[in-house]
Backbone bond lengths (Angstrom), bond angles and torsions (degrees), N, CA, C in turn:
res aa  C-N    CA-C-N  psi(-1)  N-CA   C-N-CA  omega(-1)  CA-C   N-CA-C  phi
1 X - - - 1.451 - - 1.526 108.88 -
2 X 1.309 115.66 121.94 1.458 121.04 -179.71 1.517 109.43 -97.27
3 X 1.312 115.60 132.92 1.461 120.87 173.19 1.522 109.34 -108.05
4 X 1.329 115.41 136.52 1.465 121.56 -178.48 1.520 109.09 -123.15
5 X 1.324 116.18 133.32 1.457 120.88 179.54 1.524 108.81 -129.54
6 X 1.324 115.88 116.47 1.458 120.92 178.42 1.527 110.44 -88.82
7 X 1.317 114.43 153.56 1.461 120.92 174.38 1.522 107.80 -153.44
8 X 1.323 115.18 166.19 1.455 120.30 174.11 1.516 115.42 104.27
9 X 1.318 117.21 -3.64 1.448 118.77 177.74 1.524 111.60 -70.79
10 X 1.323 115.65 171.81 1.456 119.67 178.71 1.513 111.74 164.78
11 X 1.326 113.98 -165.36 1.465 121.84 -179.15 1.520 108.73 -111.62
12 X 1.318 116.63 123.25 1.459 121.04 176.38 1.513 109.19 -136.70
13 X 1.314 115.36 161.06 1.460 120.45 176.80 1.523 110.50 -80.06
14 X 1.307 115.14 156.29 1.454 120.34 175.90 1.529 109.56 -55.44
15 X 1.331 114.42 138.28 1.453 120.17 -176.78 1.510 113.77 93.32
16 X 1.323 116.49 -11.17 1.448 120.52 -179.09 1.512 112.93 -84.42
17 X 1.326 115.28 -172.80 1.461 122.06 -176.16 1.524 110.57 -132.40
18 X 1.304 114.24 153.47 1.458 122.69 171.34 1.520 107.87 -143.60
19 X 1.312 115.22 151.46 1.455 120.61 173.91 1.512 108.61 -123.02
20 X 1.316 115.89 114.86 1.452 121.09 176.42 1.520 109.59 -90.34
21 X 1.320 115.26 143.63 1.460 121.79 175.14 1.514 109.02 -123.73
22 X 1.301 115.85 149.69 1.459 121.86 176.21 1.517 107.61 -135.67
23 X 1.315 115.94 110.72 1.458 121.94 -179.35 1.522 109.71 -94.42
24 X 1.310 115.99 129.65 1.462 121.52 -178.71 1.521 110.49 -107.87
25 X 1.322 115.61 146.82 1.455 121.44 175.28 1.523 108.79 -147.49
26 X 1.315 115.33 160.15 1.452 120.31 175.34 1.502 115.50 90.44
27 X 1.321 117.34 3.22 1.450 120.23 179.26 1.520 110.34 -154.06
28 X 1.316 115.70 177.77 1.468 120.63 176.35 1.522 106.73 -88.08
29 X 1.327 116.16 103.75 1.458 120.93 -169.99 1.518 111.88 -56.37
30 X 1.319 116.71 -37.94 1.455 120.07 -177.31 1.517 114.46 -65.97
31 X 1.305 118.16 -9.53 1.459 121.53 177.95 1.522 112.58 -89.78
32 X 1.322 117.08 -3.55 1.457 120.96 -172.49 1.520 112.17 -112.67
33 X 1.334 115.53 128.45 1.449 120.18 164.04 1.522 107.43 -76.69
34 X 1.325 116.09 146.98 1.459 120.61 -173.39 1.523 111.14 -124.96
35 X 1.317 114.32 154.01 1.454 119.01 177.27 1.516 111.24 -144.84
36 X 1.316 115.60 154.57 1.463 122.80 171.01 1.527 108.09 -113.17
37 X 1.316 115.62 128.30 1.463 122.88 178.09 1.516 108.79 -120.37
38 X 1.323 115.87 161.75 1.456 119.11 173.31 1.522 109.69 -139.18
39 X 1.322 114.18 152.74 1.458 121.56 -177.41 1.515 109.29 -132.05
40 X 1.317 115.55 124.90 1.457 121.60 173.64 1.521 108.26 -120.67
41 X 1.332 117.35 152.46 1.472 120.62 -178.40 1.519 111.51 -55.95
42 X 1.315 115.13 132.64 1.450 120.29 177.73 1.506 115.14 84.87
43 X 1.322 115.85 -1.75 1.458 119.51 179.83 1.517 110.10 -122.80
44 X 1.323 114.97 160.17 1.452 119.31 174.56 1.524 109.76 -80.39
45 X 1.302 114.79 155.87 1.460 119.08 176.44 1.531 108.42 -64.71
46 X 1.320 116.04 128.40 1.457 120.59 -175.50 1.525 110.95 -122.83
47 X 1.319 113.47 147.90 1.446 120.03 177.87 1.517 109.35 -81.76
48 X 1.318 116.64 125.11 1.461 119.79 177.32 1.530 111.35 -101.68
49 X 1.326 116.85 -25.15 1.455 119.70 178.64 1.520 109.13 -160.50
50 X 1.311 115.71 150.61 1.463 120.72 178.09 1.517 108.64 -147.93
51 X 1.336 115.46 154.87 1.453 120.08 -176.62 1.518 109.54 -143.93
52 X 1.313 115.00 143.77 1.460 120.25 -178.97 1.522 110.71 -76.36
53 X 1.312 114.91 172.51 1.469 120.64 -179.87 1.515 112.45 -55.57
54 X 1.322 116.33 -43.02 1.463 119.29 -175.78 1.523 112.87 -92.23
55 X 1.326 117.03 0.40 1.460 120.33 178.30 1.501 114.96 80.18
56 X 1.325 117.88 -0.29 1.462 120.07 -175.33 1.524 113.62 -81.46
57 X 1.309 116.67 -24.88 1.477 120.22 -179.16 1.518 108.91 -114.22
58 X 1.325 115.20 133.56 1.468 120.54 -177.58 1.524 109.85 -136.96
59 X 1.310 114.00 151.66 1.463 121.62 176.33 1.522 108.41 -127.94
60 X 1.343 114.99 143.46 1.457 120.47 172.93 1.520 109.41 -134.65
61 X 1.315 115.38 137.17 1.463 119.89 170.88 1.529 107.52 -61.91
62 X 1.310 116.18 144.47 1.453 119.19 -172.33 1.524 112.91 -59.35
63 X 1.326 117.80 -33.25 1.463 119.73 -176.91 1.527 113.32 -75.85
64 X 1.327 118.27 -9.50 1.467 120.32 178.46 1.518 111.41 -115.54
65 X 1.323 116.80 -10.00 1.461 120.63 -178.77 1.525 110.19 -58.13
66 X 1.320 115.53 129.41 1.458 121.01 -177.74 1.510 113.42 93.10
67 X 1.337 117.42 -14.80 1.472 121.42 178.31 1.524 111.82 -113.18
68 X 1.311 117.15 -33.23 1.467 122.35 -178.58 1.520 109.38 -105.89
69 X 1.332 115.82 147.53 1.454 121.50 175.18 1.519 109.13 -134.77
70 X 1.321 115.67 125.00 1.460 120.60 175.71 1.523 108.25 -99.18
71 X 1.319 115.46 141.33 1.463 120.31 177.41 1.514 108.11 -151.12
72 X 1.308 115.50 166.54 1.452 119.67 178.97 1.511 109.37 -144.32
73 X 1.320 114.22 150.36 1.457 122.39 174.99 1.519 106.00 -123.99
74 X 1.316 116.17 100.06 1.465 119.10 -175.46 1.530 111.90 -68.09
75 X 1.305 117.03 -24.62 1.467 119.54 177.90 1.525 111.16 -71.46
76 X 1.337 116.55 -26.42 1.467 120.95 -179.94 1.522 112.31 -103.78
77 X 1.342 116.91 3.03 1.471 121.06 179.86 1.527 111.63 54.97
78 X 1.307 116.04 41.58 1.456 119.91 -174.04 1.524 111.03 -136.43
79 X 1.325 115.02 140.83 1.454 121.77 171.79 1.527 107.60 -117.10
80 X 1.325 115.26 144.77 1.452 121.23 -175.12 1.529 110.29 -122.03
81 X 1.327 114.28 156.04 1.458 120.57 169.88 1.525 107.26 -135.11
82 X 1.323 115.27 104.87 1.456 120.93 175.91 1.512 107.86 -85.81
83 X 1.319 115.89 123.38 1.465 121.07 -176.78 1.527 109.28 -119.43
84 X 1.303 115.85 116.45 1.465 122.32 -179.52 1.524 110.24 -116.17
85 X 1.325 115.32 162.26 1.466 121.44 177.81 1.532 110.71 49.66
86 X 1.305 114.16 49.20 1.451 119.99 -175.13 1.519 111.66 -66.39
87 X 1.334 114.03 147.56 1.455 122.35 -178.11 1.521 109.30 -121.89
88 X 1.324 117.79 155.72 1.477 119.24 177.59 1.526 112.66 -54.53
89 X 1.312 117.94 -32.31 1.464 120.13 179.91 1.522 113.39 -72.54
90 X 1.337 117.20 -5.59 1.460 120.32 173.41 1.526 111.48 -83.60
91 X 1.314 117.08 -6.17 1.460 120.95 178.70 1.527 110.12 -60.50
92 X 1.331 115.78 126.09 1.465 121.07 -176.08 1.520 108.84 -177.55
93 X 1.309 114.75 170.95 1.460 120.30 165.00 1.521 106.58 -91.12
94 X 1.307 115.78 126.66 1.461 121.86 -177.56 1.526 109.53 -103.42
95 X 1.330 114.95 132.79 1.452 122.55 -178.89 1.522 109.93 -121.81
96 X 1.304 116.77 142.30 1.455 118.24 167.37 1.526 108.41 -101.93
97 X 1.305 114.71 155.16 1.453 121.33 -175.92 1.519 109.40 -142.54
98 X 1.338 114.53 152.22 1.462 120.37 -178.07 1.519 109.91 -130.86
99 X 1.323 113.87 143.81 1.462 120.49 177.74 1.523 108.08 -136.48
100 X 1.321 115.83 126.95 1.452 119.77 175.52 1.518 108.88 -64.58
101 X 1.316 115.68 132.47 1.463 120.57 -175.29 1.517 107.76 -140.40
102 X 1.326 114.76 65.12 1.457 119.81 -168.95 1.520 113.83 -62.47
103 X 1.323 117.94 -34.12 1.452 119.46 -171.59 1.504 115.98 -97.57
104 X 1.327 117.73 -8.02 1.460 118.54 -171.79 1.517 110.01 -131.29
105 X 1.323 116.67 116.71 1.454 120.63 -178.12 1.516 113.30 -80.22
106 X 1.332 116.95 -29.79 1.457 120.99 -168.88 1.522 114.80 -106.57
107 X 1.326 117.12 11.02 1.467 119.13 -176.83 1.518 111.36 -94.86
108 X 1.330 115.81 140.65 1.456 120.42 168.93 1.529 107.69 -118.49
109 X 1.315 115.39 166.51 1.463 120.83 -174.36 1.519 108.70 -135.36
110 X 1.327 116.17 141.56 1.459 119.45 -174.92 1.525 113.99 -123.13
111 X 1.315 117.86 -6.48 1.461 120.45 -178.69 1.528 110.41 -93.15
112 X 1.329 115.94 142.27 1.459 119.86 -178.80 1.523 111.60 -58.74
113 X 1.323 116.26 -41.04 1.463 118.87 -174.58 1.520 113.17 -76.02
114 X 1.320 116.70 0.80 1.462 119.95 175.54 1.524 112.01 -89.50
115 X 1.329 115.93 -8.34 1.461 120.89 -177.87 1.524 110.54 -108.69
116 X 1.303 114.68 137.81 1.462 119.75 -178.03 1.530 112.35 -99.89
117 X 1.316 116.46 -34.15 1.465 120.03 -173.22 1.526 109.93 -113.20
118 X 1.331 115.01 138.82 1.460 121.29 -176.31 1.520 110.25 -134.95
119 X 1.327 115.20 146.03 1.447 120.25 171.31 1.520 110.28 -82.92
120 X 1.330 115.39 -179.55 1.460 121.14 -175.65 1.525 112.08 -85.79
121 X 1.321 116.83 -12.62 1.457 120.82 177.72 1.517 112.81 95.43
122 X 1.319 114.92 152.38 1.461 121.38 175.99 1.531 107.54 -137.19
123 X 1.329 115.64 135.73 1.462 120.84 -175.15 1.526 109.99 -81.56
124 X 1.312 114.76 131.74 1.464 122.04 172.62 1.517 107.72 -120.25
125 X 1.324 116.13 123.21 1.463 121.22 -179.21 1.518 109.02 -125.64
126 X 1.319 115.40 126.09 1.454 121.12 -178.94 1.527 108.13 -114.42
127 X 1.323 115.71 120.59 1.464 120.34 179.66 1.521 109.99 -93.15
128 X 1.311 115.14 146.77 1.470 120.19 -178.62 1.523 111.50 -89.60
């Protein structure tokens, strides 16, 4: 059973930056592909970034590509989401998610139902 704890959310002005962290415990972190999702009222939870087990393959939603960077430190059991040039439409609860991916080092996943483990979420609010 993997436990995920997000941190780093908060309130910033448009154009600012935040760095989200997701600390994992209870499993072998290097066996898990990771993803960052966000949820806003009236919308479905969407994947904004995903990363493979070895960190070599990454995905970004088109509206965050070039502004967000996902990375992972397998030695620290942590995945990060660096968010720059934030916009009011980035306001959401951000969740990290983990999926066991024993056989594939370079695969990432973007669908909610592909992930088994979820953190509790961290609120990100961007003021205009």
